[in-house]
VOGU-3710 file (C-alpha; in Angstrom, 3 decimals, decimal comma):
1> mcqnfiflvs> -24,633/7,284/-1,319  -25,485/4,017/0,456  -24,900/2,050/-2,750  -21,443/3,633/-3,123  -20,663/2,825/0,506  -21,665/-0,818/0,036  -19,494/-1,004/-3,055  -16,549/0,463/-1,141  -17,035/-2,051/1,651  -17,136/-4,955/-0,805
11> ryaittatil> -14,062/-3,520/-2,559  -12,324/-3,424/0,845  -13,248/-7,085/1,391  -11,765/-8,010/-2,004  -8,574/-6,098/-1,205  -8,345/-7,755/2,222  -8,754/-11,184/0,619  -5,985/-10,336/-1,852  -3,680/-9,310/0,991  -4,377/-12,567/2,827
21> lvsafvasvq> -3,593/-14,530/-0,350  -0,311/-12,650/-0,791  0,510/-13,352/2,850  -0,189/-17,056/2,340  1,969/-17,054/-0,798  4,786/-15,354/1,080  4,517/-17,930/3,861  4,667/-20,809/1,389  7,685/-19,310/-0,399  9,478/-18,853/2,925
31> aqspqaqspq> 8,704/-22,432/3,913  10,102/-23,719/0,608  13,271/-21,642/0,561  14,996/-21,493/3,930  18,012/-19,226/3,998  21,185/-20,534/5,574  22,999/-17,815/7,484  26,005/-17,708/9,712  25,390/-17,086/13,428  27,145/-13,704/13,069
41> aqqsqsppnk> 24,771/-12,629/10,272  21,755/-13,719/12,306  22,895/-11,713/15,343  23,391/-8,484/13,353  19,889/-8,499/11,851  16,646/-7,215/13,315  14,347/-9,841/14,800  12,380/-11,388/11,894  9,031/-10,098/13,182  10,138/-6,552/14,121
51> vsltqtdktv> 8,289/-3,831/12,229  9,784/-0,357/11,944  8,294/2,772/10,359  10,517/5,562/9,044  8,999/8,764/7,663  10,568/10,889/4,925  9,160/13,893/3,070  7,153/11,774/0,622  7,080/8,228/2,010  6,936/6,079/5,088
61> dvniggelft> 9,257/3,081/4,834  7,876/-0,071/6,409  10,637/-2,512/7,305  10,071/-5,989/8,666  13,013/-7,860/10,092  15,336/-5,110/8,865  14,204/-5,440/5,210  11,932/-3,144/3,252  8,399/-4,557/3,027  6,715/-1,550/1,425
71> qfhhqhdikp> 6,688/2,232/1,199  3,580/4,308/1,824  3,755/7,113/-0,758  1,674/9,749/1,028  2,608/12,597/-1,323  1,991/10,740/-4,595  0,544/13,055/-7,261  -2,831/11,307/-7,678  -3,490/9,093/-4,656  -1,620/7,571/-1,720
81> ilypilgpgq> -0,218/4,135/-2,572  1,811/1,288/-1,109  4,693/0,548/-3,499  6,580/-1,691/-3,807  5,291/-4,638/-1,802  8,191/-7,020/-1,331  8,192/-10,658/-0,368  11,025/-12,826/0,934  14,352/-12,175/-0,721  13,024/-8,737/-1,763
91> ismtrnwpik> 10,934/-10,287/-4,567  8,313/-7,812/-5,771  4,690/-8,857/-5,299  3,447/-5,989/-7,477  4,382/-4,746/-10,900  6,523/-1,636/-11,298  4,897/0,178/-14,219  3,712/2,955/-14,283  5,640/4,003/-11,169  8,960/2,705/-12,429
101> dgvageahdh> 9,571/2,444/-16,159  11,997/0,237/-18,053  11,350/-3,097/-16,326  11,562/-5,876/-18,900  8,418/-7,878/-19,546  5,942/-5,508/-17,925  2,863/-4,432/-19,853  2,121/-0,736/-20,197  -1,621/-1,017/-19,718  -3,894/0,323/-16,998
111> phhkslwfsh> -1,835/3,367/-15,934  -4,115/3,806/-12,906  -3,006/0,431/-11,455  -0,350/1,706/-9,090  0,441/-1,138/-6,707  -1,975/-1,126/-3,729  -4,455/1,665/-2,977  -8,105/2,297/-2,074  -10,284/4,158/-4,543  -13,329/4,003/-6,784
121> eingidfwte> -16,113/6,010/-8,325  -17,806/8,087/-5,647  -21,052/9,941/-6,361  -20,314/9,800/-10,093  -16,736/11,086/-9,748  -14,129/8,657/-11,099  -11,307/8,352/-8,572  -10,501/4,786/-9,723  -9,104/5,610/-13,170  -7,910/9,026/-11,965
131> rggvvkvtel> -10,064/10,870/-14,495  -12,306/12,759/-12,110  -10,513/13,240/-8,836  -7,429/13,030/-6,698  -6,866/11,826/-3,146  -4,512/13,991/-1,083  -3,201/13,065/2,366  -3,837/16,051/4,606  -2,649/14,581/7,929  -0,232/11,752/8,619
141> klvpdqnqiv> 0,439/10,073/11,955  2,713/7,141/12,758  1,860/4,870/15,682  5,083/2,840/15,950  4,125/0,802/19,028  1,108/-0,519/17,074  2,892/-0,692/13,672  0,341/1,703/12,185  0,198/4,527/9,688  -2,896/6,711/10,027
151> aksawihhak> -3,650/8,957/7,052  -6,458/11,499/6,797  -7,207/12,269/3,154  -9,301/14,694/1,130  -11,022/13,314/-1,956  -10,997/16,240/-4,384  -12,971/16,606/-7,605  -10,648/17,835/-10,372  -12,754/17,568/-13,503  -14,126/20,602/-15,330
161> kpnpgktift> -17,732/20,184/-14,230  -19,286/20,505/-11,666  -17,314/21,990/-8,785  -13,670/21,502/-9,786  -11,323/21,581/-6,802  -14,107/20,821/-4,337  -13,422/18,320/-1,564  -16,125/15,690/-1,924  -15,360/14,038/1,420  -12,531/13,184/3,792
171> dtttwkfgad> -11,585/9,831/5,234  -9,138/8,346/7,671  -7,338/5,144/6,699  -5,305/3,099/9,150  -2,644/0,803/7,714  -1,441/-1,833/10,176  1,602/-4,011/9,530  2,718/-7,195/11,195  4,652/-10,385/10,806  5,176/-13,787/12,328
181> ensraqa> 7,763/-16,446/11,651  6,039/-17,503/8,408  4,520/-14,384/6,874  4,243/-10,629/6,796  1,124/-8,678/6,007  -0,691/-5,371/5,860  -4,276/-4,883/7,002
//
């Protein structure tokens, strides 16, 4: 159990590093491509750093500066995911397949790579490739004044042996979103 926990922590560190790299890339793209706008257009938009969270039946939309940054798919069939993750000018930072089909030039490999999520093999049950278990959000809470989504999830074994349908453990994940004049990020 301790070994799995250490692996999850190191996986979290890798994911955090990836997010910081994406944030740095977004900042560099913004610095290289300033957008000229009329004063009227600037006045009608949300402040560039303002984060808003809007919940629907299956997603929470995360908007930054009035533009979609990502959607938290809390009712996804296998695991909760953030998709898409959009940079400046609504440029996708993640691939679309297998969530959205028919996008030219995208490989159809690794069907378990669904944008951004947390998962792995836990106690011999393969949640990573989706062969041994599913992650279901059981409680969802928005904390708008802190730009947070808090999701409690059940990690459920769905293979034939042993104990199909058994909740292996539960966890609570807090997604926090923010922005400054040069970047936007999730932590």
